[in-house]
C-alpha positions as CSV (number, residue, x, y, z in Angstrom):
1,M,-13.0,119.2,-49.5
2,R,-9.3,119.9,-50.2
3,K,-10.2,123.3,-51.8
4,L,-12.3,124.2,-48.7
5,A,-9.4,123.4,-46.4
6,G,-7.0,125.5,-48.5
7,F,-9.5,128.4,-48.5
8,L,-9.9,128.2,-44.8
9,A,-6.2,128.1,-44.2
10,G,-5.8,131.2,-46.4
11,V,-8.5,133.1,-44.5
12,L,-7.0,132.1,-41.2
13,S,-3.5,133.2,-42.4
14,A,-4.9,136.5,-43.6
15,A,-6.6,137.0,-40.3
16,I,-3.4,136.3,-38.3
17,V,-1.4,138.7,-40.5
18,L,-4.1,141.4,-40.1
19,A,-4.1,140.9,-36.3
20,V,-0.3,141.2,-36.1
21,V,-0.3,144.4,-38.2
22,A,-3.1,145.9,-36.1
23,F,-1.2,144.9,-32.9
24,V,2.0,146.5,-34.1
25,A,0.2,149.7,-35.3
26,L,-1.6,150.1,-32.0
27,R,1.5,149.4,-30.0
28,Q,3.6,152.0,-31.9
29,A,0.8,154.6,-32.0
30,H,0.1,154.9,-28.3
31,G,0.9,151.6,-26.5
32,F,-1.8,149.7,-24.7
33,S,-2.6,152.0,-21.8
34,A,-5.9,151.3,-20.1
35,L,-6.3,155.1,-20.0
36,E,-6.7,155.3,-23.8
37,K,-10.1,154.9,-25.3
38,P,-10.2,151.6,-27.2
39,S,-10.2,151.9,-31.0
40,G,-13.1,150.7,-33.1
41,I,-11.2,147.5,-34.1
42,E,-10.4,146.8,-30.4
43,R,-14.1,147.1,-29.5
44,W,-15.1,144.9,-32.5
45,I,-12.5,142.2,-31.6
46,A,-13.6,142.2,-28.0
47,G,-17.3,141.9,-29.0
48,R,-16.5,139.0,-31.4
49,A,-14.4,137.2,-28.8
50,R,-17.2,137.5,-26.3
51,D,-19.7,136.2,-28.8
52,L,-17.4,133.3,-29.8
53,A,-17.0,132.3,-26.2
54,M,-20.8,131.9,-25.8
55,P,-21.9,128.3,-26.4
56,S,-24.7,128.1,-29.0
57,A,-26.9,126.2,-26.5
58,A,-27.0,129.2,-24.1
59,K,-29.1,131.1,-26.6
60,S,-32.1,128.9,-26.1
61,V,-32.1,128.5,-22.3
62,V,-35.3,129.9,-20.8
63,N,-35.4,131.8,-17.5
64,P,-37.2,129.6,-14.9
65,I,-37.8,132.4,-12.5
66,P,-41.2,134.2,-12.7
67,D,-41.3,137.9,-13.4
68,T,-42.9,139.1,-10.1
69,P,-42.5,142.2,-8.0
70,E,-40.9,140.1,-5.2
71,V,-38.3,138.8,-7.6
72,L,-37.5,142.3,-8.9
73,T,-37.1,143.6,-5.3
74,E,-34.7,140.8,-4.4
75,A,-32.8,141.3,-7.7
76,R,-32.6,145.1,-7.2
77,A,-30.9,144.6,-3.8
78,H,-28.5,142.0,-5.2
79,W,-27.7,144.3,-8.1
80,A,-27.0,147.2,-5.7
81,D,-24.6,145.0,-3.6
82,H,-22.8,143.2,-6.4
83,C,-23.3,144.9,-9.8
84,A,-23.8,148.6,-9.3
85,S,-20.2,149.4,-8.6
86,C,-19.5,148.8,-12.3
87,H,-22.9,149.0,-14.0
88,A,-24.5,151.7,-11.8
89,N,-27.8,151.3,-10.0
90,N,-29.7,152.4,-13.2
91,G,-27.6,150.1,-15.5
92,S,-25.9,152.9,-17.4
93,G,-22.4,151.8,-16.6
94,D,-21.7,155.4,-15.6
95,T,-19.3,154.7,-12.7
96,E,-15.6,155.2,-12.2
97,M,-15.1,151.4,-12.4
98,G,-17.4,150.9,-15.3
99,E,-16.0,153.6,-17.5
100,H,-12.3,152.8,-16.8
101,S,-12.6,149.1,-17.6
102,F,-11.9,147.6,-21.1
103,P,-14.2,147.0,-22.5
104,A,-16.2,149.6,-20.5
105,A,-19.1,148.2,-18.6
106,P,-22.0,148.2,-21.1
107,D,-25.2,150.2,-20.7
108,M,-27.4,147.4,-19.7
109,R,-30.5,149.4,-20.9
110,A,-29.1,149.5,-24.5
111,S,-30.3,147.3,-27.3
112,E,-26.8,145.6,-27.5
113,T,-27.6,144.1,-24.1
114,Q,-31.4,143.9,-24.3
115,D,-31.2,142.0,-27.6
116,K,-29.4,139.1,-26.0
117,T,-31.5,136.2,-24.9
118,D,-32.1,135.4,-21.2
119,G,-29.8,132.4,-21.6
120,E,-27.0,134.5,-23.0
121,L,-27.3,137.0,-20.2
122,F,-27.4,134.2,-17.6
123,F,-24.3,132.7,-19.2
124,I,-22.4,136.0,-19.0
125,I,-23.4,136.5,-15.4
126,Q,-22.4,132.9,-14.5
127,N,-19.2,132.7,-16.5
128,G,-18.0,136.3,-16.9
129,V,-16.2,137.6,-19.9
130,R,-12.5,136.8,-20.3
131,M,-10.0,139.7,-20.7
132,S,-12.6,142.1,-19.4
133,G,-13.7,143.4,-15.9
134,M,-16.7,141.0,-15.9
135,P,-16.1,138.2,-13.4
136,G,-18.0,134.9,-13.4
137,W,-20.3,134.4,-10.5
138,A,-21.2,130.7,-10.9
139,A,-21.3,128.9,-7.6
140,P,-23.3,126.0,-6.3
141,G,-26.7,127.0,-5.3
142,H,-26.5,130.5,-6.9
143,D,-28.2,129.9,-10.2
144,E,-31.5,131.4,-8.9
145,D,-29.8,134.7,-8.0
146,S,-28.3,135.0,-11.6
147,W,-31.7,134.3,-13.1
148,K,-33.3,137.0,-10.9
149,L,-30.6,139.4,-12.2
150,V,-31.6,138.6,-15.7
151,R,-35.2,139.5,-14.8
152,F,-33.9,142.8,-13.3
153,I,-31.8,143.6,-16.4
154,R,-34.9,143.3,-18.5
155,H,-36.6,145.9,-16.4
156,L,-33.7,148.4,-16.5
157,P,-34.8,150.2,-19.7
158,H,-38.2,151.0,-18.1
159,Q,-36.8,152.4,-14.8
160,P,-37.0,156.2,-14.3
161,L,-33.5,157.7,-14.6
162,K,-32.4,158.8,-11.1
163,K,-29.1,160.0,-9.8
164,N,-27.7,157.7,-7.2
165,S,-24.6,157.2,-5.1
166,T,-22.9,154.9,-7.7
167,C,-23.5,157.2,-10.7
168,R,-21.1,160.1,-11.2
169,K,-23.5,162.4,-13.1
């Protein structure tokens, strides 16, 4: 047990030293301007931090909302009003807000998002992602809206790609 504690302390110390070195190197190279594209290490750290913030129980939560045309219609309208300014109507993230956020708004159609469980997507919608542009939307009585959005996100990869007012292309 004592060896394990020493090993973990060493790993933690090395991680802290590595983080400080990376911080100093980034700061000296180009500062921390939001206009700069994030480096690979920054993207990796942001992704790991998001994953660590997710409670393990969220993975197994099942969507209680049925997958019906009515639900998708309601969710599409909610998405257009509340999500499309960053994520675009088609889920691409190709908007001024989405592209200039750090981390940038993800392409909701991509496997990185689609591989998350319904419970993980719900947790992100409800709680947001710290130190990113993703706010938390949890409010009493709004769980159903978030679950409907999860249903809509699942359908995004199957939607025809159309230009729309929130997409810049």
